N, C-alpha and C positions, 0 to 999 in steps of 0.2 A: 504494500500500500504506500503510495506516494502522497495522496491527498485525502483528508477527511473533511467532507462537506456536511454541515449540520443544518437541519431545520432550526428555526429560532424559537417560536412560541411553543411551550410545552416540552421542549428538548433542552435548550440551554437556559431559558428564562421562564419564570412564572409570570405570565402577562395577563392572566385572567382578571385580577382586580382592576387594572387600568382599562381593559376592554369593556368590562362591565360598567365602570363609571362613565366612560364615554358614551356607551349605548344608552344608558339610563338618562344621561343629559339630553341626548337626542330625543328620546321618548318624552321627556318632560317638555321639550320644545313643542311637541305634538299633542300635549295634554293627555298622554297615555301613561298608564301605570308602569312602574319600574319592574325589571325582571331580576331574578336571582342569579347568583354566580353559577349554580348547577345548570340553569337554563342556558346561560350564555356559553358555558363550556361546550355544550352540544352544537353550537353554531360555528366554532372555530375550525379553521383548517383550509378553507377554500377562498380565502381572501376577504377583503373588507366588504365588497358588494354583496357576497353571499351571506356574510354575517348579518347585514342589515335586512336582506331579503328573508332570512329565516326568522328574524325577530318580528318582521312585518309581512307575513305571508299574503295578506289581503291587498297589499299595495302593488301598483303596476310597476313594470320595468322602468318606465319613465319617472315615476315618483321616486324609486330607489336611486336612480341616476341623480336626481335633483337633491337627494338627501346626503350624498357622499361628501360634499364640501363641509357641511355642518358637522358631520361625524368626524372628519379629519381635524376640524378646529377643536372639537372637544377632546379628541385623542391627543392632540398636541400638548394640551395642559394636563391630561390624565396619566399619560404613560410614565412620566418621571417618578411619580410616587406610587404607581401601580404596577411596576415591573422590577423584578429582582432576579439575580442569578441564582440558580439552584446550587445548594451546598455542594462543594467539591468540584464543580464544573471548571472554575478558573484554574485550579491546581491541575486538573486533568489536561486542559488545553496547554498549559505551560510544559507539562511533561511530554506531550505529543510534539510540541514545537522543538523541544530540546532533542527529541529523537529524530528530527529532520522531516517531520510530516508537514506538508502544506495544509493550512487551515482555511476554511471558508464557511460562509453561511448562504443558504438558498432558502428563501422564504416566499410565501404568497402574500406577505404584507407589502404594502406599497413601498417602492424602492426608497424614497426619501426617508420614510420612517425606519426602514430596515437599516439603512446606513447610519442614521442618527443614533439609533438604539445600540447598534453594535459598536460604533465608535465611542459612545459615551460610557458604556458598561465594560467593554473589553479593550478597545483601542485597535487601531489599524496595524500596529506592530505585531499584535498577537493574532488577529484575524484579518489578513490583508484582502481576502477575496469576499466581497459582499454583493449579493445579488437578491434584490427584491422584485416585486411585480413591476415589470416595465412594459411600455407600449410596444406592440409588435411581437411580443414573446408570450405564448400561452402560459397560463399558470399551471402549476402541478394539479393533477397527476400527469399532465402532458410532459414528456421527458425533454422537451426542446431546451429548456433552460439548463438542465444538467448536462445535456450533450454540448451545449454552447460553452459551458465551463471547461469541459474536456478539450474542446477545440482551442479555446483561448489560452489555456495553460499548457497545451501540448502534452497533457497527461492522459493516457489512454483510459477508457472507462473501466477496464479490468484492474487498473491501479488506483481507482477512486473508490472510497466507501462513502455511501450516503446514509446519514443517521437521522431518524425522525421518530416522532411519537404517534404518528397517525397512519392509517391505511393508505392515505393519499401519498405519503412519503415512500412507503414500501412499493406501491405501484409505480411511482416515479423511478425508483431504483431499478425495478424490473424492466421498465421501458427503455431506460438508458443503458441497460446491460452493465451497470456498475455492481460492486459489492453493496450489501445493505445490512443495516442493523436497526432493530426497533427498540425503543425504550418505553417502559410501561408506567412511568411517573407523569405522563402528560395527559392529553385530552381524549385519546381513544383507549378503550379498555383492552386488556390482554386477549380475551376471546376473539375480538375482531382482528387483532394483529396476527394471531396464530395462523390464520387462514393462508398467509402468504409464504410461509416456509422459511422466513429469514430468522436468524438467531435473535432472541429477545433478551434485554438486560433489565433487571429490576432495580438496580442501584447504579450510581455513578461509578463506584469502584468496579462493578462488573463490566461496565462499558469501557472504562480505562484499560482493564486487563484484556478485554476482547480486542480493542483497537491496537494495543501494543503487541498483540500476538499475530496480527495479520502481516 
């Protein structure tokens, strides 16, 4: 393995509180009742648009489109106090970097937020490759973004491991023909992850050991 590319939300960071706050601020703008963290947890994984869509299933596509700027404004103020690194993750990344592994993030979160969060919480020196949702590139589980990372870095898919907490991430790894690892502390439960045949890690220590053994 020459590169370890990670999903962000639910894999490296706990972002549910910030996402819940931003969504509930949007709902308040619409005079709608707030939703709970367990409800919002089930919406995460397919990007911002789908998160809003799942919270507001009776709204039209055009209405969801129109609500995105307001959500982004709320998230801009909510994420700094509602996003934390999972225990042990920074130490694991430092160990991987010391071992010569190239580190990156591939998220369905909007690219500006992905860059801002990764740079603020980790720094570009630790995670130089940062890829969020960008115009012209389909979001996961479409493998295009992960394939683009392979092409841009010159690292073959077989030498990349993609790590995530959702079935979306595992399907992405399958489609890009990279190695893959699932983590069970995020937003998709183990029984759903087990369907895809990738190794699963229940703790950060297990993930560190698995990555260093590849």
